[in-house]
C-alpha positions as CSV (number, residue, x, y, z in Angstrom):
1,X,0.0,0.0,0.0
2,X,2.8,2.4,0.9
3,X,4.7,1.6,-2.3
4,X,1.5,2.4,-4.3
5,X,1.1,5.7,-2.5
6,X,4.8,6.6,-3.2
7,X,4.4,5.6,-6.8
8,X,1.3,7.8,-7.2
9,X,3.1,10.7,-5.5
10,X,6.1,10.4,-7.8
11,X,3.8,10.3,-10.8
12,X,2.0,13.5,-9.7
13,X,5.3,15.2,-9.0
14,X,6.6,14.3,-12.5
15,X,3.3,15.7,-14.0
16,X,3.7,18.9,-12.0
17,X,7.3,19.3,-13.1
18,X,6.3,18.8,-16.7
19,X,3.6,21.5,-16.4
20,X,6.1,23.9,-14.8
21,X,8.5,23.2,-17.7
22,X,5.7,24.1,-20.2
23,X,4.9,27.3,-18.3
24,X,8.5,28.3,-18.1
25,X,8.9,27.8,-21.8
26,X,5.8,29.8,-22.5
27,X,7.1,32.6,-20.3
28,X,10.4,32.6,-22.1
29,X,8.6,32.8,-25.4
30,X,6.4,35.7,-24.2
31,X,3.3,33.7,-24.3
32,X,1.6,35.3,-21.3
33,X,-2.0,35.7,-20.2
34,X,-3.2,38.8,-18.3
35,X,-3.9,37.8,-14.7
36,X,-7.3,39.6,-14.7
37,X,-8.4,37.6,-17.7
38,X,-7.5,34.4,-16.0
39,X,-9.4,35.2,-12.8
40,X,-12.4,36.4,-14.9
41,X,-12.5,33.1,-16.7
42,X,-12.2,31.2,-13.4
43,X,-15.1,33.3,-11.9
44,X,-17.2,32.4,-15.0
45,X,-16.6,28.7,-14.4
46,X,-17.4,29.0,-10.7
47,X,-20.7,30.8,-11.6
48,X,-21.6,28.1,-14.1
49,X,-21.1,25.4,-11.6
50,X,-23.2,27.2,-9.0
51,X,-26.0,27.6,-11.5
52,X,-26.1,24.0,-12.5
């Protein structure tokens, strides 16, 4: 059981590291999204979930 938990944790850590690498590459290439736009989209998603 513990080995399975460690394996899952390691897999999630690798996935996170890959996402960070993608984000770092996007940042280096100037592919940025305005923070206010991001939070506006998140708020829209939250509102849709509340309404359903």
